[in-house]
Structure formats: structure tokens, C-alpha cells
C-alpha positions in Angstrom: 37.4 152.8 199.5 38.1 149.7 197.4 37.0 149.5 193.8 35.6 146.0 194.8 32.5 147.9 195.8 31.9 148.5 192.1 33.3 145.3 190.5 32.0 142.9 193.3 29.3 144.9 194.7 27.7 141.9 196.4 30.1 142.6 199.4 27.7 145.5 200.3 24.6 143.2 200.3 23.3 140.7 202.9 25.2 137.3 203.0 23.5 134.9 200.7 22.5 137.4 198.0 22.7 135.6 194.6 25.8 136.9 192.7 23.6 137.6 189.7 20.6 139.2 191.4 19.4 142.6 190.0 20.3 144.2 193.4 24.0 143.4 192.8 24.1 145.4 189.6 22.0 148.2 191.0 24.4 148.5 194.0 27.4 148.6 191.6 25.8 151.6 189.7 25.1 153.3 193.0 28.6 152.8 194.2 30.1 154.0 191.0 27.9 157.2 191.2 29.2 157.8 194.7 32.7 157.4 193.8 32.3 160.2 191.2 30.3 162.3 193.6 33.0 162.1 196.2 35.7 163.0 193.7 37.4 159.6 193.8 36.8 159.2 190.0 37.2 162.2 187.8 36.6 162.5 184.0 39.1 163.9 181.6 37.8 167.0 179.7 39.8 166.1 176.5 40.8 163.0 174.4 43.7 161.1 176.0 45.4 157.8 175.9 47.8 156.6 178.5 50.9 154.6 178.9 50.6 151.9 181.5 53.8 150.3 182.7 54.0 147.3 185.1 57.1 146.0 186.7 57.5 142.8 188.7 61.1 141.8 189.6 63.2 142.3 186.5 60.3 142.2 184.0 58.6 145.4 182.7 55.8 145.6 180.2 54.3 148.8 178.9 51.1 149.1 177.1 48.8 151.7 175.6 45.6 152.3 177.4 42.9 153.2 174.8 39.6 152.1 173.5 39.0 149.6 170.8 36.1 149.6 168.5 33.6 146.7 168.6 33.5 146.5 164.9 37.2 145.4 165.0 36.2 142.6 167.4 33.1 141.6 165.3 35.3 141.5 162.0 38.1 139.5 163.7 40.6 142.4 163.5 40.9 141.8 167.1 41.4 138.0 167.2 40.3 135.6 170.0 41.7 132.3 171.2 39.3 131.2 174.0 35.7 130.3 174.4 33.5 132.2 176.9 31.2 130.7 179.5 27.6 132.0 179.0 26.9 132.7 182.6 30.1 134.8 183.0 29.5 136.6 179.8 25.9 137.4 180.8 27.0 138.6 184.1 29.6 141.0 182.7 27.2 142.1 180.0 24.6 143.1 182.6 27.2 144.7 184.9 28.6 146.9 182.1 25.1 147.9 180.9 24.0 148.9 184.4 26.9 150.9 185.5 27.3 152.3 182.0 31.1 151.8 181.9 34.0 149.6 181.2 36.0 149.3 184.5 38.2 146.3 183.6 40.5 146.7 180.5 40.9 144.0 178.0 44.5 142.8 177.7 45.5 142.9 174.0 48.8 142.0 172.3 50.1 143.2 168.8 53.2 142.3 166.8 55.9 144.9 167.5 56.0 148.0 165.4 59.1 150.2 165.5 57.2 153.4 164.6 54.9 152.9 167.6 57.7 152.2 169.9 59.6 155.2 168.8 56.7 157.6 169.6 55.7 156.0 172.9 59.0 155.0 174.5 60.2 158.6 175.2 57.0 159.7 177.1 58.0 158.4 180.5 61.3 160.2 180.3 59.6 163.6 179.6 57.3 163.8 182.7 56.6 162.1 186.0 53.9 159.4 186.1 50.4 160.6 187.2 50.1 157.2 189.1 53.1 155.4 190.6 52.5 152.8 193.2 53.5 149.2 194.3 50.6 146.8 195.0 50.3 144.0 197.5 51.9 141.6 195.1 55.0 143.9 194.7 54.0 144.9 191.2 54.9 148.5 190.4 52.2 150.4 188.3 53.0 153.5 186.5 50.8 155.6 184.3 51.5 158.6 182.0 49.1 160.5 179.7 49.6 160.3 176.0 48.8 163.7 174.5 49.2 163.1 170.8 46.3 160.9 170.3 45.8 161.6 166.6 49.4 160.3 165.6 49.1 157.2 167.7 45.7 156.4 166.1 47.2 156.8 162.7 50.1 154.4 163.5 47.7 151.8 165.0 45.5 152.0 161.9 48.4 150.3 160.1 48.5 147.4 162.5 46.7 144.6 160.6 45.5 142.5 163.6 45.6 142.5 167.4 45.1 139.5 169.8 43.2 139.2 173.0 45.7 137.9 175.5 43.4 138.0 178.5 39.8 139.3 178.9 37.6 137.3 176.6 34.6 137.7 178.8 35.2 141.4 179.2 35.5 142.0 175.5 32.5 139.8 174.6 30.3 141.5 177.1 31.5 145.0 175.9 30.6 144.1 172.4 27.1 142.8 173.4 26.3 146.0 175.3 27.4 148.0 172.2 25.3 145.9 169.8 22.3 146.2 172.2 22.5 149.9 172.3 23.0 150.2 168.5 19.8 148.2 167.9 18.0 150.6 170.4 19.4 153.8 168.8 17.6 154.7 165.3 20.2 157.5 165.0 23.2 155.3 165.5 26.3 156.5 163.7 29.1 154.2 164.9 30.9 156.9 166.8 29.0 156.7 170.1 31.0 155.8 173.1 29.2 152.5 173.5 30.9 151.4 170.3 34.3 151.3 172.1 35.6 149.3 175.0 38.6 149.8 177.4 41.8 148.0 176.5 45.6 148.0 177.2 47.6 147.1 174.0 51.0 145.6 174.5 53.8 144.8 172.1 54.0 141.0 172.1 57.8 141.0 172.8 57.2 142.5 176.2 54.7 140.0 177.4 55.5 137.3 179.9 53.3 134.1 180.0 53.7 131.7 183.0 52.9 128.1 182.9 49.5 126.8 183.8 50.2 123.6 185.7 47.8 120.6 186.5 47.1 118.2 189.2 44.8 115.2 189.0 43.0 113.7 192.1 43.3 110.0 191.1 45.0 107.6 188.6 41.7 106.3 187.2 42.1 102.9 188.9 45.8 102.4 188.0 48.5 101.8 190.5 51.4 104.3 190.7 53.6 101.6 189.1 51.2 100.7 186.3 50.7 104.4 185.6 54.4 105.0 185.4 54.9 102.1 183.2 52.3 103.5 180.7 54.0 106.9 180.9 57.4 105.3 180.0 55.8 103.7 177.0 54.8 107.0 175.7 57.6 109.5 176.6 61.3 109.5 177.2 61.4 109.6 181.0 64.2 110.8 183.3 64.4 111.0 187.1 64.9 114.0 189.2 64.6 116.7 186.6 64.2 120.5 187.3 60.6 120.7 188.5 60.2 123.7 186.2 60.9 122.6 182.6 63.3 124.8 180.8 62.2 124.2 177.1 59.1 123.2 175.1 58.2 119.5 174.8 59.2 118.9 178.4 56.9 118.2 181.3 58.0 117.6 185.0 55.7 115.1 186.7 55.3 114.6 190.5 54.2 111.1 191.4 55.0 109.1 194.5 57.1 111.8 196.2 59.4 112.0 193.2 59.9 114.2 190.1 60.1 112.6 186.7 61.0 114.4 183.3 58.8 113.6 180.3 60.0 114.6 176.9 58.9 113.7 173.3 59.8 114.7 169.7 58.2 117.5 167.8 54.5 116.9 167.0 54.0 116.8 163.2 50.7 118.5 162.5 49.3 121.5 160.4 47.1 122.3 163.4 49.1 124.7 165.8 46.8 123.5 168.8 48.1 120.0 168.5 51.8 121.4 168.9 51.1 122.7 172.3 52.6 120.9 175.4 49.2 121.2 177.0 47.6 119.4 174.0 50.2 116.6 174.2 49.4 116.1 177.9 45.6 116.0 177.2 45.9 113.7 174.2 48.4 111.3 175.6 47.8 111.2 179.2 44.7 113.0 180.6 42.2 111.5 178.2 43.5 107.9 177.5 45.2 107.1 180.8 43.3 109.1 183.3 39.9 109.2 181.7 39.5 113.0 181.7 37.7 113.6 178.4 37.0 117.3 179.0 39.4 119.2 181.4 37.2 122.2 181.1 34.4 120.4 183.0 36.0 117.6 184.9 36.1 117.9 188.8 39.0 115.5 188.9 41.5 118.0 187.6 42.8 121.2 189.1 44.7 124.0 187.3 47.4 126.0 189.2 48.8 129.3 187.9 52.6 129.2 187.4 53.1 132.1 189.8 52.6 129.7 192.7 55.5 127.5 191.5 56.1 123.7 191.4 56.1 123.7 195.2 52.3 124.1 195.1 52.2 120.8 193.0 54.2 119.1 195.7 51.8 120.4 198.4 48.7 119.3 196.5 50.0 115.6 196.1 51.5 115.2 199.6 49.0 117.1 201.6 45.7 117.5 199.7 45.3 114.0 198.4 46.0 114.5 194.7 47.6 111.6 193.0 49.8 113.2 190.3 50.8 116.7 189.1 52.3 118.1 186.0 54.6 121.1 185.8 54.5 122.6 182.3 56.6 124.8 180.2 54.7 128.0 179.3 53.0 128.6 176.1 54.7 131.4 174.2 53.0 134.4 172.6 53.8 133.3 169.1 51.9 130.1 169.7 48.9 132.0 170.9 48.9 134.3 167.9 49.3 131.4 165.5 46.4 129.7 167.0 44.2 132.9 166.8 45.3 133.4 163.2 44.2 130.0 162.3 40.8 130.6 163.9 41.5 127.9 166.4 40.6 127.7 170.2 43.3 127.2 172.9 42.8 124.3 175.3 41.5 125.5 178.6 43.9 127.0 181.0 46.9 127.2 178.6 48.1 130.6 179.5 48.8 132.6 182.6 49.7 136.2 182.1 51.5 138.0 184.8 51.3 140.7 186.1 47.6 141.3 185.8 46.0 144.5 184.7 44.5 146.6 187.6 40.8 147.0 187.5 39.6 150.6 188.1 42.8 152.3 187.6 41.4 153.9 184.4 37.8 153.5 183.3 35.6 154.2 180.2 32.1 155.6 180.4 29.7 154.5 177.6 28.1 157.9 177.0 
């Protein structure tokens, strides 16, 4: 039985049911109850954390599965770098409250701490994984229990800040549910389970960000020749570069069945957002030349996860009617953390983390 019956329970309802209908959330709660009744989900009878390792190709990242306190989110000890959409946040808030559980973990990063690595790294060598499987995307997932919860908690208490890498809607909705239950509980202490939300916390050095590429449907009334001339006035342009840029301040552009390399000097700004390659593309090309004021809402631009490669950009231009595509160098984790530290917001679709965390592998009930 797939966990989709809990996370996307509309699949059990008549075609045409509104995604945000009350029946969808009620069905999710019923399905979760059935999973527990059938023994497909079982509760631990003692406090535990887990190590969660993901391997894809030659890349492995290992995080700690635990629960973070909503006060750390509220006080910005857990820092954010993205805005949330109200409709998505409302949906996940109602879903979490109705099923009374976090089923999708928040993906969090922290700057590496040697003491934490020293206590966690030996665990996989001491015992076999309780879960060990390869998914449909050829990602290997392995999970080990972490018994010494108290020691790990003490070590993480010394970590000054953490950063949400992926899962801004999941974290925001979990915090809303916790706040609502606080307000409804006159005996609230701060230790109730609803004060905590499911997370996987990774050392930043192990994380891999892939590029988030762009394709635009038209040239805003310009001919290909005129558009290319304007690009050459803004950037150093080379022909036939590697379709995947190998360093920051480089973009590979596909136009007229040909790749062009765009490069530029370092951006001088005290604002870390302005130094991002995606910001240069937006400020120099998307807005002034192509007339895309807000990439977040425009229907003329498409964002393509880097896992699909530059060949997907070629396909969009040559087969799907797009006019131009841009292959980006990935944002690095240090940039993400610097932007969060500055209290700034990343441009939309700036980071693509891979591999993704598995929903439903481990869950957290709210009471």
C-alpha cells in the first residue's frame, strides 16, 4: 500500500474532488488509522533518533532524523530563505492537524561540527540498517536507530543556528498547528508533542545542490539576432560552451539551435542575493530584455530541475516552442546560508536539492 493514500488521499476519492475539500483531509486521517491498524506503521516505545543515509551515484549524504521545536523556528534559530504560498501552507496546515502527524520531514542543514560527526559516524558500522532499499530513482536509502539521544541533544544545543534547505511549507504549517494547539490548551507547557516537527538535519558539507534552469517562451518581440546583440552588450559571450557551466558567474544559453556561454565579473554588492547567478539573469536579462517582472508568477517562464540535464532545455526549445533556455551553475550551500543569515529571501527556484527525502519513511505523531 502506497503512502500516497495518506499524503495525497484525493486518489481515493471521486475524480473531480477539490484538492482542498474537507473529504480529502478526512480520508487521509482514515487511511493513516488503517495503516496503523494493519501494522504497516508502528510506534516506538522509547525515545529514539535515527541516522538517514541517501546514496545516488557516488554521492552520499547522512542526516539525523529528529524533531525540532517550533520555538526555534519562531525565534529564527532555524533560519528560512524562501517565501511560502498561502494556499499550499493552508493545505499542509489542515492536513497535519487532521491526521495529527508530521509525515514529511523538513530538510535542514547546519555548519559541520566535529563532535557531532564523531558520535554519529560510527553508528552504521556497529549494526545493520533497519531500512535498506533502492527506490525507483536508483537512490539507496538506509536508516539506523540512534540510541544515545541525550548526548546528541546536548551536542546540538551548542549549534547556534540551522537552515531550512527544503520544506518551508512543511515547517511553516507544522508551526501553525503547534501555535493553534497552544492557544487551545490552557495547561500548555511547551513540552507537548505538538511543539515539535519532524526534521532531517544534515551537515552542510555533505549536501548537493543541482542547478535550477530556466526556459522562456518568447523573446518579448525581439528577433533572435537583436536579442543576441543585446546579450553581447551585457556579457562576455563565447560560442559552443559546455552546456553545463563549470563555475559561478557563467550561464550557458541555448538560442537558435546553438549554445552560447555568458560570463561576467563579480557583482559588487553588500546584498548576498544580488551576487547569485539567478539574480544576474533576472536583473540583466529576464526583466529588462524579456519583460518578465516577476518570475514567481509569470506564465512565460518555465523552471527545470537540474537533474533533467541541459538536454531537457534543448528539447523545450526545439520541440516545445520555447524561444531561449538558460543552463545555470548551481547555487552553493554557503550562499544559501549567507542569505538566510542576512534575513534575505532567495529568488524563486534558486536551489534544487537531490536526492529528495522520502515521505512516510519515518513519521511523528503530535500527541
